[in-house]
C-alpha positions in Angstrom: -30.7 -32.7 9.3 -30.6 -29.3 11.9 -28.3 -27.8 9.2 -30.8 -28.6 6.0 -33.6 -27.3 7.6 -31.6 -24.1 8.3 -30.7 -24.1 4.4 -34.5 -25.4 3.2 -35.4 -21.7 5.7 -32.9 -19.6 3.7 -33.9 -20.9 0.4 -37.5 -20.3 0.5 -36.5 -16.7 2.2 -34.5 -16.3 -1.7 -31.4 -15.9 0.6 -27.7 -17.1 -0.5 -26.1 -19.6 1.8 -22.9 -20.5 2.3 -22.2 -23.9 3.3 -18.4 -24.0 5.9 -16.3 -27.2 6.4 -14.5 -26.0 9.7 -11.2 -27.8 8.4 -9.0 -26.5 11.5 -5.5 -25.6 11.4 -3.9 -28.8 9.8 -5.0 -30.1 6.5 -4.6 -33.6 8.0 -6.0 -37.0 5.4 -8.7 -37.4 8.1 -9.9 -33.6 7.1 -9.4 -34.4 3.0 -11.8 -37.6 3.6 -14.3 -35.7 5.8 -14.7 -32.8 3.5 -14.9 -35.0 0.5 -17.8 -36.8 2.6 -19.3 -33.6 3.7 -19.5 -31.6 0.5 -20.5 -34.8 -1.6 -23.6 -35.0 0.5 -24.6 -31.5 0.4 -23.8 -30.9 -3.2 -26.0 -33.5 -4.4 -29.3 -32.9 -2.1 -28.6 -28.9 -3.3 -27.3 -30.0 -6.9 -27.1 -26.6 -9.0 -29.3 -24.9 -6.4 -28.0 -21.7 -7.1 -28.4 -20.4 -3.3 -25.5 -22.6 -2.1 -22.2 -21.2 -1.8 -19.4 -23.5 -0.9 -16.7 -22.8 1.8 -14.0 -25.3 1.9 -11.9 -25.1 4.9 -11.4 -22.1 8.1 -8.1 -20.6 8.7 -6.0 -23.3 8.0 -2.5 -22.4 9.2 -0.4 -24.2 6.4 1.0 -22.2 3.3 -0.6 -21.8 0.1 1.2 -25.0 -1.6 -0.7 -27.1 0.8 -3.8 -25.4 0.6 -4.0 -25.2 -3.2 -3.3 -29.2 -3.2 -6.7 -29.5 -1.0 -8.5 -27.1 -2.6 -7.3 -29.1 -6.1 -8.6 -31.9 -4.3 -12.1 -30.7 -2.7 -13.1 -28.4 -5.4 -13.5 -31.0 -8.2 -15.9 -33.1 -5.6 -18.5 -30.1 -5.5 -18.1 -28.9 -9.6 -18.4 -32.8 -10.6 -21.9 -32.8 -8.7 -22.8 -29.3 -8.9 -20.9 -27.6 -12.2 -21.4 -24.1 -11.4 -21.5 -23.2 -7.9 -19.3 -20.7 -6.3 -16.7 -21.7 -4.1 -14.9 -20.1 -1.5 -11.2 -21.0 -0.8 -9.3 -19.9 2.4 -5.6 -19.0 2.3 -3.1 -19.2 5.5 -4.7 -18.3 8.8 -7.6 -15.2 8.5 -5.8 -13.5 5.9 -3.4 -14.1 3.1 -5.1 -13.3 -0.1 -2.0 -10.7 -1.0 0.3 -14.5 -1.2 -1.8 -16.3 -4.0 -1.1 -13.6 -6.8 0.0 -15.4 -9.9 -0.7 -18.8 -8.2 -4.7 -18.9 -8.7 -6.6 -22.0 -9.0 -7.6 -22.7 -12.5 -11.3 -23.4 -11.6 -13.8 -20.7 -12.4 -15.9 -19.6 -9.7 -13.7 -18.8 -7.0 -13.5 -16.4 -4.5 -10.6 -16.4 -1.5 -11.7 -15.5 2.0 -10.4 -12.9 4.3 -11.4 -12.3 7.9 -10.9 -9.0 9.4 -11.5 -7.2 12.8 -11.6 -3.8 13.4 -10.5 -2.9 10.3 -6.9 -4.1 10.8 -4.9 -1.5 8.6 -2.1 -4.6 7.5 -5.8 -6.4 6.7 -7.2 -4.1 4.7 -3.7 -3.3 2.7 -3.3 -6.6 2.0 -6.8 -7.4 0.5 -6.6 -4.3 -1.6 -3.3 -5.3 -2.8 -4.9 -8.3 -3.9 -7.7 -6.9 -5.6 -5.3 -4.7 -7.7 -3.7 -8.1 -9.0 -6.7 -9.4 -9.8 -7.9 -11.9 -7.3 -11.6 -11.8 -6.3 -12.3 -11.7 -2.6 -14.9 -12.4 -0.6 -15.1 -11.3 3.5 -16.7 -14.5 4.8 -16.0 -13.1 8.7 -15.4 -9.4 9.8 -16.7 -7.4 13.1 -16.0 -4.4 14.4 -14.7 -5.5 17.4 -11.7 -7.2 17.7 -12.5 -11.0 17.4 -12.5 -10.7 21.4 -15.5 -9.2 22.2 -13.8 -5.9 23.1 -15.9 -3.4 20.9 -15.4 0.7 21.3 -15.6 4.3 19.4 -11.9 3.7 18.3 -12.7 0.0 16.8 -16.2 1.9 15.1 -13.9 4.5 13.5 -11.6 1.6 12.2 -14.5 -0.5 10.9 -16.1 2.9 9.1 -12.5 3.2 7.4 -12.7 -0.7 6.3 -16.0 -0.2 4.8 -15.0 2.6 3.1 -13.1 -0.2 1.6 -15.2 -2.5 0.8 -17.6 -0.3 -0.7 -14.3 0.8 -3.0 -13.9 -2.5 -4.7 -17.8 -3.7 -3.9 -17.0 -6.4 -1.7 -19.2 -8.8 -0.4 -19.4 -10.0 3.3 -20.4 -11.7 6.2 -20.8 -10.4 9.4 -19.8 -13.0 12.6 -21.8 -13.5 13.9 -25.3 -13.8 14.6 -25.7 -15.8 17.8 -26.2 -15.4 22.0 -22.6 -14.5 23.7 -21.5 -17.6 25.5 -19.1 -15.8 27.5 -18.4 -12.3 28.1 -15.4 -11.8 26.0 -17.6 -13.1 22.9 -18.0 -11.7 19.3 -21.6 -12.4 19.3 -24.7 -10.1 18.5 -26.8 -11.0 21.2 -26.2 -10.7 25.1 -25.6 -13.7 27.0 -28.8 -15.6 28.2 -30.9 -12.3 26.3 -31.9 -13.7 23.2 -35.2 -12.6 21.7 -36.0 -12.9 18.0 -37.0 -9.6 17.5 -33.6 -8.6 17.6 -34.4 -4.9 19.6 -31.8 -3.0 20.7 -32.0 -3.7 24.2 -31.1 -7.4 23.4 -27.8 -6.5 21.5 -24.4 -6.2 22.5 -22.3 -3.3 21.4 -21.2 -5.5 18.1 -24.6 -6.0 17.7 -26.0 -2.6 17.6 -22.8 -1.5 15.1 -23.9 -4.2 13.1 -27.6 -3.1 13.1 -26.2 0.2 11.9 -23.9 -1.2 9.2 -27.0 -3.4 7.9 -29.3 -0.1 7.8 -26.7 2.2 6.2 -26.4 4.5 8.9 -23.1 4.2 10.0 -20.7 7.2 9.8 -18.8 7.8 6.3 -15.4 7.6 7.1 -13.7 10.6 6.1 -10.3 10.7 5.2 -7.2 12.2 6.5 -3.5 13.3 5.4 -2.4 10.1 6.7 -4.7 8.1 4.6 -2.7 9.9 1.6 0.9 9.3 2.9 3.3 7.2 1.9 4.0 4.7 4.8 7.3 3.3 6.0 6.4 -0.8 5.7 9.8 -1.4 3.9 11.1 -4.9 2.9 14.5 -4.6 3.6 16.9 -2.5 5.4 17.2 0.3 3.4 13.8 2.0 3.3 12.7 1.5 0.1 9.4 0.6 -0.7 7.9 -3.0 -1.9 8.9 -2.8 -5.6 12.5 -1.9 -4.9 14.0 -5.7 -3.8 12.3 -7.1 -7.2 12.0 -4.6 -9.8 14.7 -2.2 -8.6 17.7 -2.7 -11.8 14.9 -2.9 -14.0 12.8 0.4 -13.4 13.4 2.9 -15.6 10.9 5.7 -14.3 9.1 6.3 -11.3 5.8 8.5 -11.6 3.5 10.5 -9.2 0.2 10.3 -10.8 -3.2 11.8 -8.9 -5.3 9.2 -10.8 -5.5 5.3 -9.6 -6.8 4.4 -12.9 -4.6 1.6 -14.0 -3.4 0.6 -17.2 -4.2 -2.8 -19.3 -0.3 -3.6 -18.8 0.4 -3.8 -15.1 2.7 -6.2 -14.3 2.1 -5.8 -10.4 0.6 -3.6 -8.1 0.5 -2.7 -4.5 -1.9 -0.5 -1.7 0.2 1.6 -0.2 -2.4 3.6 1.6 -3.6 2.9 5.4 -5.5 0.5 4.6 -8.4 2.7 2.1 -6.8 2.1 -1.5 -6.8 5.3 -2.3 -2.9 5.3 -2.6 -1.2 2.5 -5.1 1.7 1.5 -6.6 1.9 -0.2 -9.7 5.0 -1.2 -12.5 3.9 -1.6 -16.2 6.5 -2.7 -19.0 8.1 0.7 -20.6 7.6 -0.6 -24.3 11.5 -1.0 -24.7 11.7 -4.5 -25.1 14.1 -4.4 -22.4 12.2 -6.5 -20.0 12.2 -2.9 -18.0 9.5 -0.5 -16.5 7.9 2.4 -15.4 6.6 2.7 -11.8 3.8 4.7 -10.6 2.5 6.2 -7.6 -0.7 6.7 -7.3 -3.7 8.5 -5.4 -7.1 9.4 -6.0 -7.1 13.0 -6.6 -5.0 14.3 -3.7 -1.8 14.7 -2.9 0.6 11.9 -1.9 2.4 12.6 1.1 5.9 11.4 1.7 6.5 9.9 4.8 9.8 10.9 6.7 12.0 8.3 5.3 15.3 9.2 4.7 16.1 7.0 1.6 13.2 7.4 -0.8 14.3 6.8 -4.2 18.5 5.7 -3.7 19.8 2.9 -5.3 17.2 2.3 -8.4 20.5 1.9 -10.0 19.0 2.7 -14.0 16.0 4.8 -13.4 16.4 7.5 -15.9 13.4 10.0 -14.8 11.4 10.3 -11.7 8.7 12.6 -11.5 7.6 13.5 -8.1 4.8 16.6 -8.9 1.7 15.0 -7.1 4.5 14.0 -4.1 4.0 16.3 -1.4 7.1 16.5 1.1 6.0 19.2 4.2 6.0 16.7 6.6 9.6 15.5 6.0 12.9 16.8 7.7 15.0 14.1 6.1 15.9 13.8 2.7 19.7 12.6 3.3 20.3 9.7 0.7 16.7 10.2 -1.3 18.1 10.2 -4.9 21.8 8.9 -3.9 23.3 6.3 -6.1 20.7 6.5 -8.9 23.8 6.6 -11.8 21.3 6.6 -14.4 18.8 9.3 -13.4 19.1 12.2 -16.4 15.8 14.0 -15.2 13.5 15.0 -11.9 10.3 16.8 -12.6 8.5 18.8 -10.1 11.6 19.1 -7.5 11.1 22.9 -7.6 7.3 22.6 -5.5 9.3 20.7 -2.9 8.3 21.9 0.7 11.6 21.8 2.5 10.4 23.9 5.2 10.8 20.9 7.8 14.1 20.0 6.4 17.2 19.3 8.7 19.3 17.3 6.3 19.9 16.6 2.7 23.0 14.7 3.3 24.1 12.5 0.3 20.9 13.9 -1.3 22.2 13.6 -5.0 25.4 11.7 -4.7 26.1 9.8 -6.8 23.9 10.8 -9.6 26.5 11.2 -12.2 24.2 11.2 -15.3 22.1 14.4 -13.5 23.4 17.2 -15.5 20.8 20.1 -14.4 19.6 20.6 -11.1 17.3 23.7 -9.8 16.6 23.9 -5.7 16.6 27.4 -6.2 13.1 27.0 -5.0 14.3 25.2 -1.6 13.8 26.6 1.8 16.9 26.2 4.2 16.0 27.6 7.2 16.1 24.7 9.2 18.7 23.3 7.4 21.6 21.7 9.3 23.1 19.0 7.4 24.9 18.6 3.9 27.1 16.8 4.3 28.4 15.1 0.9 25.0 16.5 -0.8 26.5 16.4 -4.0 29.2 14.1 -4.0 30.3 12.2 -7.2 28.3 14.3 -9.6 28.4 16.0 -13.2 26.1 18.8 -13.2 27.0 21.3 -15.7 24.0 24.1 -14.1 23.2 23.6 -10.8 21.0 26.5 -9.4 20.5 26.8 -5.4 18.8 29.0 -2.9 19.9 31.3 -0.7 21.8 29.1 2.1 22.3 30.1 5.8 25.8 31.4 5.1 26.5 30.7 9.1 25.4 27.1 9.1 27.0 26.6 5.7 30.8 27.5 6.7 30.7 24.2 8.5 29.9 21.9 5.7 33.6 20.9 4.6 32.5 18.3 2.1 29.8 20.6 0.4 31.5 20.3 -3.2 33.6 17.4 -2.7 34.9 15.2 -5.7 32.8 18.2 -7.7 33.9 18.0 -11.8 35.2 21.2 -13.2 33.0 23.2 -15.7 30.2 23.9 -13.5 27.5 26.6 -13.7 26.3 27.5 -10.6 23.0 30.1 -10.4 22.8 31.6 -6.6 20.3 34.5 -5.6 23.1 37.3 -4.1 26.4 38.5 -4.3 26.9 36.9 -0.7 25.8 33.7 -1.7 28.2 33.4 -4.6 31.2 34.7 -2.4 30.6 31.6 -0.4 29.9 29.6 -3.3 33.2 30.5 -4.9 35.2 30.3 -1.8 34.1 26.5 -1.6 34.8 25.7 -5.3 38.4 27.1 -4.9 38.8 24.8 -1.2 39.0 22.1 -3.4 40.6 23.1 -6.5 36.8 22.9 -8.7 36.6 25.5 -11.6 33.4 26.9 -12.6 31.0 30.0 -13.2 28.9 31.4 -11.0 26.0 33.6 -11.6 23.7 35.5 -9.0 20.3 37.6 -9.5 17.3 36.1 -11.4 16.1 34.3 -14.3 15.5 37.5 -15.6 19.3 39.0 -15.0 22.0 37.5 -14.3 25.0 38.7 -13.2 28.3 36.7 -13.5 30.3 37.3 -10.3 34.0 38.0 -10.6 35.7 37.3 -7.4 
């Protein structure tokens, strides 16, 4: 009866009301029975009242299949009485909305809930990924505290960042919790023994003060930094590749960077690969060849995409034919070893001349086994800090290779730089000293080729 009075008061004030069944961690038979009784009573009393939203559980610890079975029992109880009511469905724990991609409930008017504290980046990325894949999300519990009552400026900044994500996707939410603190580590909005219906600042906790800033829209707008446009080192295997590698590696024929987040209609799967801002995503689409193959896009919202210092970024995409890195900024990369290694069908790399290699110290096996790549232009590569090019060009069939001025005092120790080189290669270098060095390296491995030095406007054939 107390709950009904609260609901009635809220309806009179033209507010939405979320009624939740506090299911607990395990969806036992008793939970089923109590939930059925709970929602039958409430839905009957408030049949077709649009203010009512039904949340059928809270942070169950079981897997989605078990939660889905529970939802398939409870949702019809509500719908049989109140046919169009909005229903909120939990996923595993506080936020596993990304786990239900391609496994949604078959009811209409369903939103999946997530709980977030202090703008946790993993939670934010999980929510963004779900939305990118067509999963509707509602944040039914969130705060700038850490869930244990801790609130500080660092949490405020993280939360401002999370609000930017909610603004990006227009996500609805409820702030937790309008109550009086019952202990020092409570996340409630009002200080202990200080309840006052005026909710003046002197009665509010730190979290309460932040809530007031949020609801009056006076919070600081989050300013994106380079870190928010950097591909994270969050990989799903030991080789350091990104999310799409394991499931789609052999089916990807192109990898393309782009500066727009506008995804086409034929997206098969998408991932948020940002720091939880939604401004850096990856997605794959059908390449329309009829061969069950895909194009992978790495996209940002008008900025640059900064490469993390990941030394196997594009390695072993065995069927990729084109990689376009036009919008990839590499200024923070020190190790490019193995970046394109094993891409045996790779025929074209677009944008390579724009790479910032001023901080790169290692390029070992960078193009090893790129046997289909006939032309490679590294003439703009800065090699001032380069230390290791071991087997950089191992097992390849270049017809044309353009190189920058390598530091010869360092390169003389790279015995295997042109190991396994095929004959008949044309190599272009800036000066005669580099030409002499390259000629000796080719001779050491019994490789024939033609070496030119100079510029695009005036190449001179090197004659020993």
